[in-house]
N, C-alpha and C positions, 0 to 999 in steps of 0.2 A: 399476775399473768397468767395466759390461758396454760392451761396442762392438757396434754399431748397426753391421753389414757386409750389403749388400745381396751376393743370389746371383753379381748379374753382376759385383761386385766379387772377389766372396772364385773364381767361374769364374776370371779373370783370371789371378787369385796361384794357383791350383790347375794354370792352365797354362804362367805363367810356368816353376812351378819342374819341369812337366815338357820345359817346353823345353831345361832349365838342369841336365836332370838327365845322369849324374851329380855333380854338382859345387853346392854349396849356389846356392843365390838369394836372390836384397834388393831391398827397395825400401821407399818411404816408405809411410805410412799420412796423405793428405791429409785435415784435416774440421774439427772445434769439437768444443772437449769444452765441455757443457751442462748443468747442472743436475748427474744423479745418471749420466749417461752420455755416451759420443764417438762420432759419428755421424763416417763415414767417407765421404767424399764423392769419393773418389779416389785410386787408389793409384798409386802413379809406380814402376816399375821400377828398378833402380840397377847400374848394374855389380858386380859382385864381383871389386874388383882381390887380393884377397887370391889370391900365387901359389905360394907354400908349399905348401899342403892344403889350395887348395877345394872338396878333394871334402866335407871335416867342418867349414870355419871360412867367413866372408866379412867384409869387410872394407869400408863403403863410402869411395871419397874424398873428403872432407870439405868440399870445393868445391864435390859435388855436393849435401851437402848443404843451403850456404848457398843456390845457384840453387835448389832446388827451395824453402826453407820462403820466399826468399823472392818468388817468384812468388806461394806460396798465402796469405801474408799482404797481396801485390794484391791478393786478392780477400776480405781479411774471414776469411781461410782460417788452417791454420798444420799442422804436421807433429803428427801426435799420437800418430806411434809408426810402428814400421818394421814389417816382414815378412821370413820368411825360410825357406828349405826345412830339412830333414832327410832328406838319404838314405837309404833305407834303415835308418831311426830313428825312430823313434816322436816324437811331434810334441808334446814337454816338449822345456826348458830345459837347455843341459848349466850345466856348471857353466865351460865357457869365457865362455854366451853372461850367467853374470851375471855374471862380471867383469866383463863392457865392456856392459855396459847402464846406461842411465841409469834412475832412480824417475823413476814423471808419464808415461812415456807407456807406451801397451799394445805388445809382443809380439806376433804375431802368426806362429805356427808350424808348416806342410805339412809332415805326415808323406810321401813317397813312398817305395813300397816297389819296382822293377827299373818304373819308368819311370811308372809307376799313384799318380798320386795319391790319397792318404787323406784322413786326420781331419787338420781344421784348429780349431787351438786359440787362445785370449787368454791372454796371461799378462804381470802386473803387475810391477813387484821393487818388493820394501816398500821403505819408502824411509831405513830401517837399510842397507840391499843386501846381508841375509841371505840372501835366497832369493826366491822368484818364486813369487804365489800362482794359479789359474788366476780365469777371471773367464768370463762365458757373452758365448757369440757372439748378437748380437739380428737 
């Protein structure tokens, strides 16, 4: 599904990625799915709790997901996806990303090269979990 992500929110993701470089940043996309698109109302930064390889992996504490989702639901919204950065790598999912993703969510990845955010792309995991497909950011 195409993702409605306004430029201010995309800039917030880029800024988070630049701050956390050379480690991967991560966070939540909060919004609504409706019709033929997903609309992001806000982004919520998360702590990358991955201790052994934060430069090329991220992990979000499950309790943080529950907390963000509960707050979103109180506003009639929900977690519609996640974002993370790829330091010094392209903005496309890795095999690790595929193995740890869930169908039904948008996955936004931003490439960061030498502290500078570059491309930002939206990915959806197929229901059979075999691969990601890229979709538009509107």
